[in-house]
ZAMARGU-4260 file (C-alpha; in steps of 0.2 Angstrom, whole numbers, plus 5000, padded with zeros to 4 digits):
<rodrens>
0) 5067/5145/5282 | 5066/5160/5293 | 5071/5178/5289 | 5076/5191/5298 | 5061/5205/5304
5) 5061/5224/5297 | 5071/5231/5312 | 5083/5218/5313 | 5103/5218/5311 | 5106/5206/5294
10) 5113/5190/5301 | 5129/5186/5297 | 5123/5172/5285 | 5112/5185/5275 | 5129/5197/5274
15) 5137/5181/5267 | 5125/5178/5254 | 5125/5196/5249 | 5145/5195/5246 | 5139/5181/5237
20) 5130/5192/5225 | 5143/5204/5224 | 5156/5190/5216 | 5142/5186/5204 | 5141/5202/5200
25) 5160/5204/5197 | 5159/5187/5186 | 5145/5196/5175 | 5153/5212/5169 | 5143/5211/5150
30) 5126/5203/5150 | 5135/5189/5140 | 5145/5186/5154 | 5129/5187/5165 | 5121/5172/5153
35) 5137/5161/5155 | 5138/5163/5174 | 5120/5157/5174 | 5123/5145/5163 | 5137/5138/5174
40) 5127/5138/5191 | 5113/5128/5183 | 5124/5116/5176 | 5131/5115/5194 | 5116/5109/5201
45) 5110/5097/5188 | 5102/5107/5174 | 5105/5102/5156 | 5110/5113/5143 | 5099/5112/5127
50) 5103/5116/5109 | 5089/5126/5100 | 5096/5121/5083 | 5091/5102/5086 | 5075/5095/5089
55) 5069/5093/5109 | 5055/5081/5104 | 5049/5065/5094 | 5063/5053/5085 | 5081/5061/5087
60) 5074/5073/5102 | 5084/5079/5117 | 5073/5075/5128 | 5072/5093/5135 | 5054/5091/5143
65) 5059/5076/5152 | 5055/5077/5172 | 5071/5089/5179 | 5080/5106/5176 | 5084/5111/5158
70) 5091/5129/5150 | 5096/5138/5133 | 5107/5152/5131 | 5102/5165/5115 | 5117/5179/5116
75) 5116/5188/5132 | 5100/5179/5139 | 5097/5163/5147 | 5080/5152/5149 | 5079/5141/5163
80) 5065/5129/5166 | 5060/5113/5178 | 5049/5099/5172 | 5039/5093/5186 | 5036/5074/5184
85) 5018/5074/5182 | 5018/5089/5170 | 5001/5087/5159 | 4996/5101/5146 | 4978/5100/5151
90) 4982/5104/5169 | 4999/5111/5170 | 5003/5130/5167 | 5017/5142/5166 | 5025/5150/5182
95) 5037/5163/5175 | 5051/5173/5183 | 5059/5187/5170 | 5073/5199/5176 | 5086/5206/5162
100) 5106/5202/5162 | 5110/5220/5153 | 5112/5238/5160 | 5117/5254/5156 | 5135/5260/5150
105) 5148/5267/5137 | 5148/5253/5123 | 5163/5252/5112 | 5158/5258/5094 | 5163/5248/5079
110) 5179/5258/5074 | 5181/5258/5091 | 5201/5267/5093 | 5201/5288/5093 | 5217/5296/5089
115) 5213/5311/5102 | 5225/5327/5102 | 5242/5330/5110 | 5244/5310/5109 | 5232/5303/5119
120) 5223/5287/5114 | 5206/5284/5119 | 5191/5273/5115 | 5176/5277/5106 | 5159/5276/5114
125) 5143/5277/5113 | 5129/5277/5127 | 5120/5264/5130 | 5103/5265/5139 | 5099/5280/5152
130) 5115/5281/5161 | 5120/5293/5171 | 5134/5301/5162 | 5144/5310/5180 | 5143/5294/5188
135) 5156/5285/5174 | 5168/5300/5178 | 5184/5298/5188 | 5182/5280/5188 | 5193/5266/5181
140) 5184/5257/5170 | 5185/5238/5163 | 5179/5233/5145 | 5169/5218/5145 | 5157/5207/5131
145) 5162/5197/5116 | 5173/5196/5102 | 5170/5187/5085 | 5185/5181/5075 | 5187/5179/5058
150) 5188/5159/5060 | 5168/5164/5067 | 5173/5158/5084 | 5165/5169/5098 | 5174/5174/5112
155) 5170/5181/5129 | 5183/5196/5135 | 5184/5205/5150 | 5199/5217/5154 | 5207/5224/5169
160) 5206/5243/5174 | 5211/5252/5156 | 5199/5266/5154 | 5195/5282/5164 | 5183/5294/5158
165) 5193/5311/5167 | 5184/5327/5176 | 5189/5343/5169 | 5197/5353/5182 | 5186/5365/5192
170) 5200/5379/5189 | 5196/5375/5170 | 5176/5375/5174 | 5172/5385/5189 | 5152/5380/5185
175) 5155/5364/5187 | 5147/5363/5206 | 5131/5374/5198 | 5127/5364/5183 | 5137/5353/5175
180) 5133/5350/5156 | 5141/5335/5147 | 5141/5333/5128 | 5137/5315/5126 | 5149/5312/5111
185) 5163/5326/5117 | 5165/5322/5134 | 5162/5303/5137 | 5176/5298/5126 | 5188/5286/5139
190) 5207/5288/5140 | 5217/5273/5137 | 5235/5278/5133 | 5246/5290/5129 | 5262/5292/5117
195) 5268/5285/5102 | 5267/5266/5099 | 5254/5261/5114 | 5241/5246/5111 | 5224/5250/5103
200) 5209/5246/5110 | 5206/5230/5102 | 5225/5225/5106 | 5220/5227/5124 | 5205/5215/5122
205) 5214/5203/5113 | 5226/5200/5126 | 5211/5195/5138 | 5201/5184/5126 | 5194/5169/5133
210) 5188/5152/5123 | 5174/5145/5132 | 5171/5136/5117 | 5150/5128/5119 | 5152/5125/5135
215) 5147/5137/5152 | 5166/5133/5163 | 5180/5144/5165 | 5186/5143/5149 | 5205/5144/5144
220) 5215/5159/5138 | 5218/5158/5117 | 5230/5168/5107 | 5219/5182/5097 | 5226/5198/5090
225) 5216/5213/5085 | 5218/5207/5068 | 5208/5193/5071 | 5194/5203/5079 | 5182/5206/5063
230) 5165/5213/5075 | 5162/5215/5094 | 5148/5217/5108 | 5158/5226/5120 | 5152/5238/5135
235) 5164/5248/5149 | 5161/5242/5168 | 5166/5248/5185 | 5180/5240/5189 | 5178/5240/5208
240) 5172/5227/5217 | 5155/5228/5225 | 5157/5231/5245 | 5145/5227/5259 | 5144/5245/5270
245) 5135/5254/5284 | 5135/5255/5302 | 5128/5238/5303 | 5134/5230/5288 | 5116/5231/5279
250) 5119/5239/5262 | 5127/5235/5245 | 5135/5244/5233 | 5140/5237/5216 | 5138/5243/5198
255) 5125/5233/5189 | 5112/5229/5202 | 5097/5235/5189 | 5097/5221/5187 | 5109/5208/5191
260) 5102/5210/5209 | 5084/5199/5201 | 5095/5190/5189 | 5104/5182/5207 | 5089/5182/5217
265) 5078/5172/5203 | 5093/5160/5200 | 5095/5157/5218 | 5078/5152/5220 | 5077/5139/5207
270) 5093/5132/5213 | 5086/5130/5231 | 5080/5115/5238 | 5062/5108/5231 | 5068/5118/5214
275) 5084/5106/5209 | 5089/5101/5191 | 5088/5083/5188 | 5103/5077/5199 | 5092/5081/5214
280) 5109/5090/5219 | 5107/5110/5225 | 5117/5122/5234 | 5107/5124/5250 | 5103/5144/5253
285) 5101/5145/5272 | 5104/5165/5271 | 5093/5170/5286 | 5095/5157/5301 | 5109/5148/5296
290) 5099/5130/5297 | 5093/5118/5287 | 5083/5125/5272 | 5065/5120/5274 | 5057/5114/5258
295) 5040/5120/5256 | 5032/5108/5242 | 5034/5105/5225 | 5024/5119/5218 | 5010/5107/5209
300) 5014/5104/5192 | 5016/5120/5184 | 5033/5121/5174 | 5043/5135/5182 | 5052/5144/5170
305) 5067/5158/5174 | 5071/5170/5159 | 5086/5183/5160 | 5083/5193/5143 | 5096/5204/5137
310) 5092/5222/5129 | 5078/5229/5141 | 5088/5245/5145 | 5087/5249/5124 | 5068/5243/5124
315) 5069/5224/5123 | 5067/5224/5103 | 5079/5210/5098 | 5082/5191/5097 | 5087/5190/5114
320) 5076/5203/5122 | 5058/5201/5131 | 5049/5208/5115 | 5059/5195/5104 | 5052/5178/5103
325) 5065/5169/5113 | 5055/5164/5128 | 5040/5161/5117 | 5049/5149/5107 | 5055/5139/5123
330) 5036/5139/5130 | 5031/5134/5113 | 5040/5119/5112 | 5039/5113/5130 | 5021/5113/5127
335) 5025/5103/5110 | 5034/5093/5119 | 5021/5087/5132 | 5008/5082/5117 | 4999/5100/5118
340) 4991/5106/5101 | 4992/5124/5096 | 4972/5126/5106 | 4981/5116/5123 | 4999/5128/5122
345) 4985/5143/5121 | 4976/5134/5139 | 4993/5131/5146 | 4995/5151/5144 | 4980/5154/5152
350) 4984/5145/5166 | 5000/5155/5168 | 5007/5169/5177 | 5023/5180/5176 | 5033/5191/5189
355) 5043/5203/5180 | 5058/5205/5192 | 5067/5223/5189 | 5075/5234/5201 | 5063/5247/5211
360) 5066/5265/5218 | 5069/5266/5236 | 5065/5284/5243 | 5080/5295/5245 | 5082/5303/5260
365) 5091/5320/5251 | 5074/5320/5236 | 5059/5315/5248 | 5050/5329/5235 | 5052/5317/5220
370) 5040/5302/5228 | 5022/5299/5229 | 5020/5305/5249 | 5010/5285/5253 | 5020/5273/5240
375) 5037/5276/5241 | 5048/5260/5247 | 5061/5261/5259 | 5079/5252/5258 | 5080/5235/5269
380) 5061/5236/5272 | 5055/5222/5260 | 5055/5219/5242 | 5043/5230/5232 | 5025/5229/5222
385) 5026/5242/5207 | 5010/5247/5202 | 5007/5263/5187 | 4990/5268/5179 | 4997/5269/5162
390) 5003/5252/5163 | 5023/5257/5164 | 5020/5242/5175 | 5010/5227/5172 | 5004/5224/5190
395) 4985/5224/5192 | 4974/5220/5204 | 4975/5199/5206 | 4992/5199/5201 | 4997/5210/5217
400) 4986/5201/5227 | 4996/5184/5218 | 5013/5193/5224 | 5008/5198/5241 | 5003/5180/5245
405) 5019/5174/5241 | 5028/5186/5252 | 5016/5179/5266 | 5020/5161/5263 | 5037/5167/5265
410) 5036/5176/5279 | 5044/5193/5271 | 5037/5211/5272 | 5029/5217/5256 | 5031/5236/5250
415) 5021/5245/5237 | 5030/5260/5224 | 5018/5271/5213 | 5028/5287/5205 | 5023/5304/5211
420) 5012/5310/5198 | 5023/5324/5191 | 5038/5312/5190 | 5036/5299/5178 | 5041/5282/5180
425) 5052/5271/5169 | 5046/5254/5164 | 5052/5235/5163 | 5049/5219/5154 | 5033/5217/5163
430) 5021/5226/5150 | 5032/5218/5135 | 5030/5202/5139 | 5012/5201/5147 | 5008/5211/5129
435) 5018/5197/5118 | 5009/5182/5127 | 4994/5185/5136 | 5001/5179/5153 | 4995/5190/5168
440) 5010/5199/5176 | 5017/5208/5194 | 5030/5219/5193 | 5043/5219/5207 | 5060/5220/5214
445) 5073/5227/5226 | 5073/5246/5231 | 5089/5253/5225 | 5097/5270/5224 | 5107/5277/5211
450) 5098/5266/5199 | 5107/5267/5182 | 5124/5274/5191 | 5140/5266/5186 | 5137/5261/5204
455) 5120/5257/5214 | 5116/5255/5232 | 5104/5241/5237 | 5098/5234/5254 | 5106/5218/5261
460) 5091/5211/5271 | 5080/5217/5254 | 5090/5203/5242 | 5086/5190/5256 | 5068/5195/5256
465) 5065/5195/5237 | 5074/5179/5236 | 5063/5170/5248 | 5047/5177/5240 | 5053/5172/5222
470) 5055/5153/5230 | 5038/5155/5239 | 5030/5161/5222 | 5038/5146/5214 | 5032/5134/5227
475) 5013/5140/5229
</rodrens>
């Protein structure tokens, strides 16, 4: 596949690819929805869903190490893998791409119905992750996530636009344009309704409940009342659909691009020709040329793994987060199914490499002083290699060279990011995964503006190139 040059206008197929991305975001308003949507698309491609509660190997095993594609879903996380013909624990390793499904937002508290003053009904929320709080004001918000019913059923929920955090009028705060200060407890509680006998938050949530059972298809409506709901994991999300904009339709505006941009790119790379599930079918990805995709090989006998974790924005320390055991559980069980001893499993790790795929920072034209003068990426100029002396990113010289080779093999440009010494950077799942597994890791992603805003900005071409580079990594 050929990709557009850095100074070209995005092709119609590249813009169409970006629109598919915005549809993916719309279908993934929470980490749980994202996991279900990834699972649905994997099943469409021929991947087999495996059950962690049953044996995968030996007598009664499910064949989770049979050649072809497999995946598990654990809460808001997904781990998918593809076993090539000829996989052998003596010679094979794991080629891993890791991302995360969660984003900052306003999370509904356990008792989420707030009786405000003057008859207002509000949602009681706490801040999830490092959200840019002003970006959540004056914006229609959906509620999305999962609920658990008294009978034990777990249902996905996504409402329409039902909440809003209104700004205080300038007439009542003349200093708003010189120093806005938001109290996280008092100023960030969204309004839902006003007046007596109006629905509670859980009334609204119950009306939107969808029963997906154990499957991953669209699901069916189910009759649920607020009294049926015994617990929930619910978060707010921008109700506006993503848009393609700019003088040449070369930008994307949407919520949750940190880090659904990496989830989508990794998923599409895994589902592309030469990287299909056991059925051999795949939706052909031809985003740049509009012609037939080129299969550049099988990537040898290494096992391709795609992990989309939850809870990265709050430290990754959970059963479905990168600091938890979910990825290692899968790798150990795959190795065991291939006949590996504990020693051989560690040898497989030593032959492995991981790409930590998470959004990066594009240089901002209004704040250039916040960036290193030499090591700042520019939007629509290629995926970003992220480096940090304090190991906030896991990249080292060896893994950086590997990523550059992947970009070269894909024919896409590669940029680099290192933070200004007086502006510390954030971190990713990269150091967490590298520390837990001891697998060499490189941190990469597409450059964003407005990261952690309710609505972020990305480049159309960067998304295309990033997908190409991840595909090349799996085929090297």
